[in-house]
N, C-alpha and C positions, 0 to 999 in steps of 0.2 A: 361594504361600508364599515368602517371601524370606529369604535368609540374614541380612538386616539386621533381622529382626523377632523379637520374643520367642517366636514360634511355634517357631523353630529351637531355642530354649532348652528348650522343653517336650519336644521330640523327643530332645534330648541328655540331658535329665533322665530321661526314660522309659527310655533305653538305658543308664542308669547311667554316663554318660561325664562328667557334671558333677554337683556337689551343688547343693541348693537355695540354700544360702548363697552359693556362687560365682555362681550364675545371677542372684540378686537384686543382688549387687554389680556384676556386668557390666551389668545393665539400667540401674542408676543412672548408671554411667560413660557408657553409650551415650547416654542422654538428655542428659547434660551436654556431651559431645564430638561427638555426632552421627555416630559411627563405626558400622561394621557390628558386629553382636553377635558374630559369629564371630571377628573380629579382636580384639575386646575380651577375649573368653574366652581367646584365645591369649596376649594381652598380660599378663593377670593370672595366667597359669600354670595355669588351670583345665583346659586341654586343649592338647596340642601340635598343630602344624599337620598332621602326618602322620596322626594319628588323626581329625582333623576332616575331612580330604580323603577318607580311607577311608570315613567315615560318610556324607558327602555323595554320594560315588560310588555307594554301596549304596542310599541313600535315594531318589535320583533316577534310578537306572539309567543313569548317565553315566560313561564310562571316566575313570579318574584318569590324570594325566600329570605327570611330573617334568620341569619346564622346564630344569633344569640338565643333563639328559641329552638334551635335545631340540634339534636344529638348526633354527633359525627361518629361513625364506626371507624375507630383507628386501625382496625385490621386491614382496611382498604387502602391505607396510605402506601402499602408495599406495591400497589399497582401503578402508582404514579410517582416518579422520582421527585425529590424536593426541588431540584433545579427547574424541572418542567413546571411544577405547580407554581413556583414563584415567578417564572418568566411569563406564563400566561395568566397569572392571577386567577387560579382556579383551585378547587379542592374537592376530592370525592366525599360524598355525604353518606350514601347508602347504596345497597344493591338489591334489586328486585328481579328475581329470575336471572335472565342473561343480560339485563340492562343495568348500567351504572349511572347513578344520579350524581351530577356534578354541579357545584355552584361556581359561577364565573362572572367576572365583572364586565366582560365585553361579549355579549351574546352574538354579536355579528362576526366574531373571529372564527371563521370556519376552519382555518388552518389549525387553531388550537384544538378544536373538537376532533378534527381528522387525526391529529397527532395522538390524542388520548385513545381514539378508536384503535389505531395501529399498535400502540403500546400495550393496551389492555386486552385487545382481541374481543371487545364487548361492544354492544350497542350503547350509545351514550345519550342520556336525557339531560339537557342543559337547563339550569335554573339561574336567573340573574340575582346577584346579591351585591351589596355595597362593597366597593373596593377595600375600604378600611377594615371591614369585618372579615373579608376573605384573608387579607394579609395578616390580621391578628390571629385568625384561626390557623393559618399555615405555621406561624411562629410558635403558637401554643401547642398544636397537636404534633407537628413534626419534631418538637423538642422533647416529646415523650421518650422515655429511655429506650423503648423498642424502636421508635422511629429515628432516634439519633443514630443508632447502629445501622438502620436501613439507609438513611440519608448518606452516612459516611461511605457505606458500601457502594451506593449508586454513584456518589461523587467520585469515589476512587476509580470505579469502572469507567466513568465518563472521562476522567483525567487520563487514563491509560488508553482511552478510545478502544477498549477491548471488552467483549462480553463472551460468554460461553453458551453455545447453542448445542443441544443434544439432537442428533438426527438419527432417525431409524434407517438402518442400512439393509434391513431384511426386505429387499425389493428385487424381484427377479429381473425386471427390465425397466431401466430408468427412462427409456424412450417412451414406454407406455405411461409412466407416471406423468411425464411432461404433457403427453397427449391428453391424458385424463384430466389434468389440471386445466388445460385450455378448454376442454368440453364443459367442465363445471363452471368456468368463468362465463362461457357463452350462455349457459342455462340461467345463471344468476343475473346476467345483464338483461335477460328477457323479462325478468320480474320487475314490477313497478317498485315494490318495496321488499327488501330482503334483509334478514338479520345480519348484523355485521360479521358474525362468525362464518356465515355462509359465503360472504364476500371475501373474507380474509383467507379462509381455508385453502382454496385452490391456489392463491398467490403464494402462500407459505409453502405449499406442496411443490409449486412450480420452481420457486427460488431454490429450495432444497434439492430438487432434481437437477437443476443446472450446476449447483456446487458439487454434488456427488458424481454426476456424470463427468465433470471436469477431472475429478480425482481418478475415476476409473479410466479415463482417456489419457492419463499421464500428462495433463496440461500444466504449463507453468504459469499461464495467465488466462483470465476470462475477460473478454471485451463485450460490453453490452452497449450498443450504439443506436441511438434514435435517428431516424431519417424522416423525410416527409411522409413516406408511405408505409414504413414498417419499423420494427425494432429488431435489429440484427444481433445475434449472439455468436461470437467466434471464440475459439480456443487456440492458444499458441501451443502447439505440440512439436517438440523437437526443434524449437526455434522458428517455426513457420506458422502463421495464422491460418486457421481452417474454419470456414463457416459451419455451424452446427444447427442453428435454429433461425427461423424467421417468424417473429411474433406480431400480432396486430398492434399497430401503433397506439391504440387506446389503452394498452396494458402498461405503457411506459411509466406513468405516475405511480401506479400501485406497486410495480416491481422496484422502482427506485426507492419509494418510501420504505418498503420491506427491508431492502438491503441497508438503508440508512438506520433503521431501527436496530437491526442486528449489530451494526458497527458503531452505535451510539453517536450518530451524527444528527445535525439539526435538520429535520425534514421540512421545516418552514423556510429554510434558506436555499433558494434555487438559483441565486445570482452569482455566488462565489464558489470557487473550488473548495473542496473539503477532503480531509484525509482521516481515515479511521482504521480500525482493525477488528476482525472477527476471529474468535477462537471457536472452532467447530469440534465437538466431541463426537467421534465416529465409533459406534458400537461400544466396546468396553473402555479401554484405556488410551486408544489412539487419539491424539489431538492434532488438528491441523490449524495453522494460522493463515488468515487471508488478509493481506494488506490492501485496503480499499481506498481508491482515489476517485472522486467525482469531479467532473468538469462541465460547466455550462456550455452548450453548443446552440446553434440557431434553432434546432428542433427539439431541444430538451437536454437533460444531463446525460453525458456519457460516463459510464462506470467501468473502471478497470480494476480487477482483483488479482493480485499476485499470490500464488499458492506457495506457502512455506511449510513443507512437510519435513520435519526433522528426521523422521524415520527413513526418508529417502536420501538424506544428505550423506554423500560419500566423502569421508574424511581420511581415508587411508591413502597416503601419498603414492604408494606403489600401485594404486588402482585408478589414478587420475590420467593415465594415458601417456606418462613420460616415457621417452626412449631411455634405454639403460644409462647412457652417458649423461643425458639431461637430468635424470633423477639423482645421479651421484653428484653432479655440479650443484643442484638445488639443495640437497641435504648438507653438503659441505658449507654452503653459504649460510643456511639458517642455523647451523650449529656453531657459528662464530660467536664470540662473546659480545661483539659490537659491530656497528656498520649499518648501512641502509640497503634494503632489498626492495626493488620496485617491480610491481606487476602491472603491465599495461594491456590495453585492448579496449574495444568499444563496449557500450552497455550491453549486458547480457552475454558476455563472453566467458563467464565463470571465474572472474578475478576473485570475488569474495569467497567462493568455495576453495580456491587454491590457498588463499590466506588463512581461512579457518582450518584447513588441513595442516598448514605449517604450525599454527598455534596449538592445534590438538597434539601434534608431535612433540611440541616444546612444553606443553602444559604439565608441569611436575610440582610437587608440594614445595620445593625449595625455590620456586621462581615466581616473581611478581609480574603478572601480565596485565597491561592496561590497554583498553581499546577505545577509540573515539569513532563513532559510526553514525551515518545518516542515510537510512535508518538502521537500527539494530535489527537484523533479520532473524537471527537465532541467538538464544542465550545458552551459555555454557558454564558448568560448574567450575570454579577455580579461576575464572577470568573476570576481571573487573571491567564491565562494559558501560560506556557513557553514550547517551543519545543526544545528538546535537539539537539545539533549539535556537535557531538564528534570530528569532524575534526578540529574544531577551539577551542577545549578545553571546550566547554559548556556541561559538563556532570552533572549527578545528584548531585555529591558532590559540584561542583562549584556553581550550581544554588541554592542549599540548603543553602550554606553560605550566598549568596546574599539575599535570602528570609529573613534571620534573621535580616537583616538591613532594611527590608521593613515593619516592624510593623505588622506581620501576626497574625491572631488568629488561623487559621486552615491551615495546610500544607498537600498537597498530593504529595508523591514521587512515580512516576510511578512504580519503582521497586528498591529494595535493592539488588545491585549486588556485592558489595564489602564492606570491613571493613570500609573504609572512609565514605561512604554514611550511613551505619548503625550507626556508631559512632555519626555523626552529627545529624542524625534523632533522636537518643535516647537522646542526649543532649538537642535538641529542645523540646522534650516531657517532659524533666525534668525541663525546664525553663519556663513553663507556656503556652505551645502550644499543640494543638491537632494535632497529626501527623498520617496520614493514608498512608499505603504503601502495596506493594505486595511482595511475596517471592515464590520461587518454592520449595515446600516441599510436601510430600505425605499426611500428615495429620497435625492437629493443634499441638499435643504434640511434634512432631519432629522438629517443627519450633524453639523451644527453643534450641535444640541440634545444629541446623544449625547456629544460631546466635553465640553460644559459639564457634563452629568450625571456624567462621569468625574472632574470636578474641575478641568478646564482653564479658566483665566481667559479671559473673552471677548476681552480685549485681545490675548492671545497668539494666539488663533485668527484674529482679524481681521488681524494683522500677518504671520502665517506661512503660512496656507493660501491658495494661489493658484488652485486649481481642485478641484472635487469632481465625480466621474463616477459615476453609478449605471448599472448595466446588467443585462440579462436575456438569456437565450438562447431564441429561438423556433424551432420547426421550420420548415424551408424547404419550399415546395411542390415535389413531384417534377416535374421538367421533362418527363419521359417521358409522364406521364399528366395533365398540367395542362389543365384545362378551365375555361371561364368559368362563373360561378355567378350565378344570379339572387338578389339580396338586396334586401329591402325597405329603402327610404330611412330608415324609422323606426329600423331596427336600427343603421344607421350613425350616425344622430343620437344615439341612446342611447349609442353607443360613445364619442362625443365630437366627431363631425364637425359642422360648421355645415350647415344645410339646403341652402345653395347648393353646398357642396363634395360633399355626399352624392349630389346628382343626377349628378355627373360621374364618380364613382368606379366602376370596373369591378372586381368581385371574382372571384377564381379559387380553385380547390381541386383537389386531386389525386383522380382516380377510384380509384386503386389499381392497381398492376401488378407484375410480377415484379421490376422494377428497384428498387422501394421496399418490397418484401415486402408489397404490398397495403395499405400504411398511408396512401398519398397524400402522404407526406413523405419527403424524402431530404436529409440534412444539416441544419445549423442556421445561424442568422444572429443577430448581436447587435443588441439594441435598447438605445440609449443615452439617457441624460439628463445633459447636461453643464452645470454651473453654474460659470462663471468668477466668482471672488470680486472683483467690481468695487467701486468706492468706495461706491456706494449699499448694497451688501450688507454691506460692512464696517461702515458706520454702523448698520445694523439689528442686527448682531451685538453691537456695543458698547452698544446700547440694551437688549439682552436680549430682542429680538423673538422671537416664537414661530416654529416651523418653517413654519406656514401663512402667516405674514406674509412670511417670507423667500422662500417659494415664489412668492407673488403678485408680489413685486417682481422676482424672477428671470425670471418669465414676461414681465413688462412690458419687461424688458431684452432679451428675445429668446430665453430658454431654451425648448427644446422638451422637454416632459415625456416620460416613458416611454410613456405612452398615446398622445400625439401622434406620437412617433417611430414607434410601432407602426402607427398609421394610415397614415403615410407608406409603410411597408413593404407594407401592404395595397394601397395605391394603385399601388405599383410592381410589383404582382403577385408578390411574393416570399413572402408568408405569408398565413394565413387569419385571419378574424375570431376564430374559436375559439381560435387560438394567442395572439393579442394579448390576449384576455380572460383566458386561462389564466396568462399571465406578467406582466401589468400590472394596475394598478387606479387608479381616480381617486377622490380625496376628495370 
C-alpha cells in the first residue's frame, strides 16, 4: 500500500480524518497533477501534515520525526544520490552502528527502502516525516558546497549510466567463490532476521564472481535468464552460448538489483527495458566496460552484459585475418581521399572492429575524423565520437548533416538504416569525404541491390562506393589439441573445392582439452569477401544488373567469396569444415 494511492484515502476515511467529498476531490487532482494523495489532501486543507504524519506512524508502526528539530549529518549525503533522495522523498539523518536512520514521507514504500539498502549496503531504519519538511531538507542540505559536488558527480555518473567498481582479482578459483556465495546465501536465508550486510555480501561476491569468470573465460557476453524453476547464467564464448551456472530462482531479484545498482539503473522499474553501463576496475589499471541491457520477461528480468575490453581489441589490419590480396585491396580503398566503403554482415560478425581498425590506421594529427555510433563501444584519442540519442532526434541522418559543417576529412556512420542516412552519406562521399559505414546484407554484391531498394539511384552508387567488404567470424581451432582429421575428398568438393585442390588439402580439428574447455576451439578469426567497385562493376550497376550478375563479374575480376576464403582458412589449418559451413553459404 502506498501513500500515493487511493487506498490511503480509504484508511483516512475510515478513521474519520477526511470526508468522502474531500477524498474524491483529492483523487481528481491527483490524477491530473500526478502528485501523492497525501500531499494533495494537505494542499486542499482536508488534513494537516501533523495529523497525517501521526496517522501514518500509527498505521505502519514507524516512528514519526520532526526534521526541524533534528540535526542531519551531512556526511551521510554521499551515501544516497540527490536524484534518489528526491525521487523517493527521503533523506539520511544519522548512522548508529551499521544501521542508517532515514526520514521518508511514505513509510509503505518498500521499494524505496530496498533501494537504499542496496545503494548503501546498510540496514535501514525508517522514520516518517512530513513531505514538505523532507523536500526542504533535501534542497537545503544537498545544496551545501560539498553536497553540490557530490550531487553533480552522482548525476553525471547516472547520465553516463556508468560507474566504476573495483574488484579483487586475488582469487585462486572463481568457481569456489560462486559456490561459497551460494552457501552464504543459504545460511542467511535460514535466519529469521539478518543484518543487511550479511544479505548483500554473498550477492556482491556472486555477481563479482560471474563478471570475473566471464573475463577469464574470454566471454563476449553474459546472459542471466530467469525461468520458472531456475536462474540460468550463460556465456557467449567464441560466438557460441555456453551454460555455466544454474542458480536458485529466489536469487533473481537480489542479483538483478545488484547489477542495476552497479550500472546506475532504476531498481524499482521492473516493467520496462533499461540500458546502462558498468566500468569495472580489475587489479591495477585494467578497466573493463560492461554494456548492460535488461528486458522484462514472464518470469522476471533477463540481463545481457556485453564485455568491452579495450586491451583485447585488435586494431592492426594485418592481424584481422585478411588474405594478402584482400588486405592490399582494403588498404588501397581506405587510403583514397574520398568515396564510400561499406562493411556488411550480421550482428556480431566483427564489422565494428574492422572499421575501428581502419580508423586507427587513418588516425593522424592532420586528419579530422568524426564518428556517429549507436552505441559508442570504445573511445579513441584523436577521434570525435558522437552517441546517437533517438529519443531527442539525434539520429544518424541528423548527426551526418551536422558533421558536414564540422570540416571533416573522414566520417564513420555506425549503420545505414534508411534512405535519408544513405543519401547524405553518399553525397558526403561525392563531395570530398571518405565515408565508412555498415549495412546488413548477406554478401558484398547484394549490398548494391540493398541500396537500390532503399531508393538510391544506381548512378550515385556507382560513382560513390569504392569498396564493399562482407565478413563473418569463425571459431579458430585450439592449438593445444589440434590434430589432423581424415576427410573425404567428396566433402571438400561439395564445399566448393575443385577436385584437384581437394586432393592436396589437409584438414584439422581440435580434440578438446582444458585450454579450450573441451570445445576444440579457442578464439575466432574473420572470413572476408572484398569487392572493389571497378569499372566493370560500375557499368553493371548502371545497367541495373542483379546481385548474381555482379557477383559473377566480381569473381571473374578476382574476388574471393566468403566460402572460398573459408576454404583458404581450412587449408591453412586455422578452422574446420563445420565452422565454414556454419558461417558461410554458396548460391
